[in-house]
C-alpha positions in Angstrom: -10.6 -26.6 -3.1 -9.3 -27.7 0.2 -6.9 -25.2 1.8 -4.7 -28.0 3.1 -4.1 -29.1 -0.4 -3.3 -25.7 -1.9 0.4 -26.3 -1.7 0.1 -29.3 -4.0 -0.9 -27.1 -6.8 2.4 -25.2 -6.7 5.2 -27.4 -7.9 8.1 -25.1 -6.7 7.0 -25.4 -3.1 7.6 -29.1 -3.0 11.3 -28.7 -2.8 14.2 -28.4 -0.1 16.4 -25.4 0.0 19.6 -25.7 2.0 18.4 -29.1 3.3 15.1 -27.8 4.6 11.5 -27.8 3.1 11.0 -24.4 1.4 9.0 -21.9 3.4 8.3 -19.1 0.9 7.3 -15.9 2.5 8.2 -13.4 -0.3 4.9 -13.4 -2.3 4.8 -9.6 -2.2 7.8 -9.5 -4.4 6.4 -12.3 -6.6 4.0 -15.1 -6.0 4.5 -18.7 -7.0 2.7 -20.3 -9.9 0.2 -23.0 -9.8 0.2 -25.9 -12.2 -2.6 -24.6 -14.2 -0.9 -21.4 -15.0 2.2 -23.3 -16.1 0.1 -25.6 -18.1 -1.6 -22.7 -19.9 1.8 -21.2 -21.0 3.0 -24.6 -22.2 -0.2 -25.2 -24.0 0.1 -21.8 -25.8 3.8 -22.5 -27.0 3.1 -26.2 -27.8 -0.2 -25.8 -29.7 -1.3 -22.4 -30.7 1.9 -20.3 -30.8 1.2 -17.6 -33.3 1.1 -13.7 -33.5 -2.3 -12.1 -32.9 -4.6 -9.7 -34.8 -2.6 -10.4 -38.1 -2.8 -13.8 -39.8 -6.1 -15.3 -40.8 -4.8 -18.9 -40.5 -6.0 -21.1 -37.8 -3.2 -20.8 -35.2 -3.4 -17.1 -35.7 -7.2 -17.0 -34.9 -6.8 -19.4 -31.9 -4.0 -17.2 -30.4 -6.0 -14.0 -31.0 -9.3 -15.6 -29.4 -7.0 -16.6 -26.3 -5.4 -13.2 -26.0 -8.7 -11.2 -26.3 -10.4 -13.7 -24.1 -7.8 -12.9 -21.5 -8.7 -9.3 -21.8 -12.4 -10.0 -21.3 -11.4 -12.1 -18.2 -9.5 -9.3 -16.7 -12.4 -6.9 -17.5 -14.7 -9.1 -15.4 -12.0 -9.5 -12.6 -11.9 -5.9 -12.1 -15.4 -5.1 -13.1 -14.5 -2.5 -15.8 -17.3 -1.4 -17.9 -15.8 -2.7 -21.2 -12.7 -4.6 -22.2 -11.5 -1.6 -24.3 -10.6 -0.1 -20.9 -8.1 -3.0 -20.2 -4.6 -2.3 -21.6 -2.1 -5.1 -21.4 1.5 -4.0 -20.3 4.6 -5.3 -18.9 3.5 -4.8 -15.3 2.6 -2.1 -12.8 5.6 -0.1 -13.4 5.0 0.1 -17.1 1.3 0.9 -16.5 2.0 3.8 -14.1 4.7 5.2 -16.5 2.2 5.0 -19.4 -0.1 7.3 -17.4 2.7 9.5 -16.4 3.8 9.9 -19.9 0.7 10.0 -21.8 -1.7 11.8 -19.4 0.3 13.6 -16.7 2.9 15.1 -19.1 0.2 16.0 -21.7 -2.4 17.6 -19.5 -0.9 18.9 -16.4 0.7 22.5 -16.5 2.8 24.7 -14.3 1.3 25.3 -10.9 -0.9 22.2 -11.0 -0.5 19.9 -8.0 0.3 16.1 -8.1 -0.6 14.5 -4.8 1.0 11.3 -3.5 2.1 9.7 -0.2 5.4 8.7 1.4 4.4 5.2 1.4 4.5 4.9 -2.3 6.7 2.2 -4.1 9.3 4.0 -6.3 7.4 2.9 -9.4 4.5 5.2 -8.1 6.8 8.1 -7.0 9.5 8.6 -9.6 7.1 8.9 -12.6 5.4 11.8 -10.9 8.7 13.4 -10.0 9.6 13.4 -13.6 6.1 14.5 -14.8 6.4 17.4 -12.4 9.8 18.4 -13.7 8.6 18.2 -17.3 5.4 20.1 -16.8 6.2 22.6 -14.0 3.6 20.9 -11.7 4.2 20.7 -8.1 4.6 17.4 -6.2 3.1 17.2 -2.8 2.8 14.5 -0.3 -0.1 13.6 2.0 1.2 13.2 5.6 1.0 9.7 7.2 -0.4 9.0 10.7 2.1 7.5 13.2 0.8 3.9 12.5 1.3 4.5 8.8 -2.3 4.9 7.8 -4.0 7.9 6.1 -6.4 10.1 8.1 -9.2 11.0 5.6 -9.6 14.6 7.3 -5.9 15.1 6.5 -6.4 13.8 3.0 -9.4 16.1 2.5 -7.2 19.1 3.5 -4.4 18.0 1.3 -6.6 17.9 -1.7 -6.9 21.5 -2.9 -8.6 23.1 -6.0 -4.9 23.2 -7.4 -4.7 19.4 -7.2 -5.3 18.0 -10.5 -3.7 14.4 -10.2 -3.7 12.0 -7.2 -1.7 8.8 -7.4 -1.8 6.4 -4.4 -1.2 2.7 -3.5 -4.2 0.6 -2.7 -2.0 -1.5 -0.3 1.5 -0.5 0.9 4.1 -3.0 0.1 5.9 -2.3 3.3 3.4 -1.3 5.9 0.6 -3.6 4.7 -1.7 -0.5 4.9 -5.0 -0.9 3.1 -5.9 2.6 2.0 -9.6 3.8 1.8 -9.4 4.3 -2.1 -13.1 4.7 -2.6 -13.3 7.6 -0.2 -10.2 9.2 -1.5 -11.5 8.9 -5.1 -14.6 10.8 -4.0 -12.6 13.5 -2.3 -10.5 13.9 -5.4 -13.3 14.1 -7.8 -15.0 16.6 -5.6 -12.0 18.9 -6.4 -11.9 18.0 -10.0 -8.8 15.9 -9.7 -8.0 12.6 -11.5 -7.0 9.6 -9.2 -4.6 6.7 -10.3 -4.4 3.6 -8.1 -1.3 1.3 -7.7 -3.1 -2.1 -7.1 0.1 -4.2 -7.4 -0.4 -5.4 -3.7 -4.3 -5.4 -3.7 -5.3 -7.2 -6.8 -3.8 -10.5 -5.6 -5.5 -10.4 -2.3 -8.6 -8.3 -2.3 -11.6 -8.1 -4.5 -10.9 -5.0 -6.7 -13.9 -3.2 -8.3 -12.9 -0.4 -10.4 -16.4 1.0 -10.8 -17.1 0.8 -7.2 -13.8 2.5 -6.4 -14.6 5.0 -9.0 -10.8 5.3 -9.8 -9.6 6.8 -13.0 -6.7 4.6 -13.6 -5.6 1.5 -11.9 -2.4 -0.7 -12.4 -1.4 -4.2 -11.4 0.8 -7.1 -12.3 0.2 -10.6 -13.2 3.3 -12.1 -11.5 2.2 -11.1 -7.9 -1.1 -12.9 -8.3 -0.1 -16.5 -9.3 0.5 -15.3 -12.9 3.5 -15.1 -15.1 6.2 -12.3 -15.0 6.2 -9.7 -17.8 2.4 -9.2 -17.9 0.4 -6.3 -16.2 -2.8 -4.3 -16.7 -3.6 -0.7 -17.0 -7.2 0.1 -16.5 -8.5 3.4 -17.6 -11.8 5.1 -18.0 -12.5 5.2 -21.7 -12.9 9.1 -21.8 -9.5 9.5 -20.5 -7.9 6.7 -22.7 -9.4 8.3 -25.7 -7.8 11.7 -25.0 -4.4 10.2 -24.4 -1.7 9.9 -27.1 0.0 6.5 -27.5 2.9 5.5 -25.6 4.8 3.5 -28.1 4.6 3.6 -32.0 4.9 0.9 -34.4 3.0 -2.2 -35.7 -0.5 -3.2 -34.8 -1.3 0.1 -33.1 -2.0 2.0 -36.3 -5.1 2.5 -38.4 -3.6 4.3 -41.5 0.1 5.1 -42.3 1.2 7.7 -44.8 4.6 9.0 -45.6 4.2 12.0 -43.3 1.3 11.2 -41.0 -0.5 8.2 -39.3 -3.6 7.5 -37.3 -4.2 5.1 -34.5 -6.4 2.1 -33.8 -9.2 2.4 -31.4 -9.0 1.2 -27.8 -7.2 -0.7 -26.4 -4.9 -1.5 -29.3 -3.6 2.0 -29.8 -1.6 1.4 -26.5 -0.3 -2.1 -27.6 2.2 -1.5 -30.3 4.2 -4.4 -31.7 3.8 -8.0 -30.7 1.9 -8.0 -27.4 2.6 -10.2 -24.4 0.5 -13.0 -25.7 1.5 -15.9 -23.5 1.6 -13.6 -20.4 -2.0 -12.6 -21.0 -3.1 -16.2 -21.4 -1.1 -17.1 -18.3 -2.7 -14.2 -16.4 -6.2 -15.5 -17.4 -5.3 -18.9 -16.1 -4.2 -17.3 -12.9 -7.5 -15.4 -12.5 -9.3 -18.7 -13.0 -7.3 -20.3 -10.2 -7.8 -17.4 -7.8 -11.6 -17.2 -8.6 -11.7 -20.9 -7.9 -10.6 -20.4 -4.4 -12.3 -16.9 -4.0 -10.9 -13.6 -3.3 -13.0 -13.2 -0.2 -11.6 -16.5 1.1 -8.1 -15.5 0.2 -8.5 -12.2 2.3 -10.1 -14.3 5.2 -7.2 -16.8 5.2 -4.6 -14.0 5.2 -6.3 -12.1 8.1 -6.1 -15.2 10.2 -2.4 -15.7 9.2 -1.7 -12.0 10.0 -3.3 -12.1 13.3 -1.4 -15.4 14.2 1.9 -14.0 12.9 1.4 -10.7 14.8 0.7 -12.6 18.0 3.7 -14.9 17.6 6.1 -12.2 16.5 5.1 -9.8 19.2 6.3 -12.3 21.7 10.0 -12.0 20.4 12.0 -9.5 22.6 13.5 -6.6 20.7 11.3 -6.8 17.6 9.7 -3.7 16.0 6.7 -4.3 13.8 5.8 -1.6 11.3 2.3 -0.7 10.0 -1.3 -0.6 11.5 -2.3 -3.1 14.2 -5.9 -3.3 13.1 -6.5 -6.3 10.9 -9.0 -4.6 8.7 -6.5 -2.0 7.9 -3.6 -4.5 7.0 -3.0 -6.8 4.1 -1.0 -10.1 4.1 2.4 -8.9 5.0 4.4 -7.9 8.0 7.6 -5.7 8.0 9.8 -5.7 11.0 13.2 -5.3 12.4 15.1 -7.2 15.2 17.5 -5.3 17.5 21.1 -6.0 16.8 20.4 -8.0 13.7 20.6 -6.3 10.3 17.7 -7.3 7.9 20.2 -8.7 5.3 21.8 -10.9 8.0 18.4 -12.0 9.3 17.4 -13.0 5.7 20.7 -15.0 5.2 20.2 -16.9 8.4 16.5 -17.7 7.5 17.6 -18.7 4.0 20.0 -21.2 5.5 16.9 -22.8 7.1 15.0 -22.9 3.8 12.9 -19.7 4.8 12.5 -17.1 2.1 11.9 -13.5 3.2 12.6 -10.0 1.8 15.2 -7.6 3.4 16.1 -4.1 2.2 14.4 -0.8 1.4 11.7 -2.6 -0.8 12.0 0.2 -3.3 10.5 2.7 -0.7 13.5 4.8 0.3 11.4 7.8 1.3 9.3 5.5 3.5 12.4 4.0 5.1 13.5 7.7 6.0 9.9 8.2 7.4 10.4 5.0 9.6 13.9 6.2 10.6 15.6 2.9 9.4 17.9 2.2 6.5 16.2 -1.3 5.7 13.5 -3.7 7.0 12.7 -7.5 6.9 9.4 -8.4 5.3 7.4 -11.7 5.4 4.6 -11.7 3.0 1.9 -14.4 2.9 -0.5 -15.9 0.3 -3.1 -18.5 0.0 -0.5 -21.3 0.0 1.0 -20.3 3.5 0.0 -22.0 6.7 0.5 -21.3 10.5 3.3 -23.9 10.3 5.2 -21.6 8.0 4.9 -18.8 10.6 6.0 -21.0 13.4 9.2 -21.9 11.4 9.7 -18.1 10.8 9.5 -17.3 14.4 11.9 -20.2 15.3 14.3 -19.0 12.7 14.1 -15.4 14.0 14.9 -16.6 17.4 17.8 -18.6 16.2 19.3 -15.6 14.3 18.8 -13.4 17.3 20.5 -15.8 19.6 23.4 -16.2 17.3 24.1 -12.5 16.8 23.6 -11.7 20.6 26.2 -14.4 21.4 28.5 -12.9 18.7 28.2 -9.5 20.2 28.8 -10.5 23.8 31.6 -13.0 23.1 
């Protein structure tokens, strides 16, 4: 697949917004979808639409095969030991909440410590706040280095014999920091702690191998990796998933139901009550096929080149503050920044008038905004369909906005 032809696979990118060709720089919020994913969804609804695991008729069998085939594809994608360790959910948020509800609330007790960082997305912070309140566990934070990275020596000191649960993002959705999950997992396990990984920002961009990382749980979403919205994955080690009670009760997650008691199906189905997200899973499988056709290593290399180019170009703008690590090997495909005298929302509005889509706000990371000593930031995030030309247009747009607001101030 030729890099220069990538955009042609994404129909939404071939349009004009406010009279300008669309420059989409908000893939960390949600990525765009290639034709093959859209076609997979259409094919399901047009040709095999049926519920799964129930009917013995032809459509039901085809739908079940496609749904379970998607699970097998995810298993291979993240290198899980078996497909039973792959639970389909509505997304990263649902996956993390499932762990908080079914593991943390059940197995943590008063005085146990839950360890996270200030760079966590609210989805990987609020569930642990609530779990701590329900169980009497203590929520603690690993301090960040000034550049928004984690010092492993500090991490090692933070993990004590009281630490029973560690939950940490693989890649920060604000700083772009790539955290050393494998080493942190090793440190956690040395103290007997469980580690959960928020991979929402890493699974689309980096090769994620759950056995190599040796994480106990890992969560990610389809919509950030060229797949549909409403589908996500929770990976969990079998022994832990076996210990956990179900999250939701109803059809298809049961083995036997009596008037006063019930038993549950085996993994993974005991966590997938009701009609599952069939089309979403099929679309996610198509997204994995698309990404693997290009190659996660190639995606990472492409984004490293874009980040290097963007950092070089943005750094030349007077009055710009760029957050996160400066070392490319520590940063994923996004850049968060602020421009003096221009509020991020105003900047995003000016850029949108030129067809450039970025994110502005607190990015569901209010504690991190406080740590940065800002109320909001602007964020440009890149994916395999972005080019250096997109960055040039972004830089020109920032300069235009900067000039406009400076003139407004002095006039």
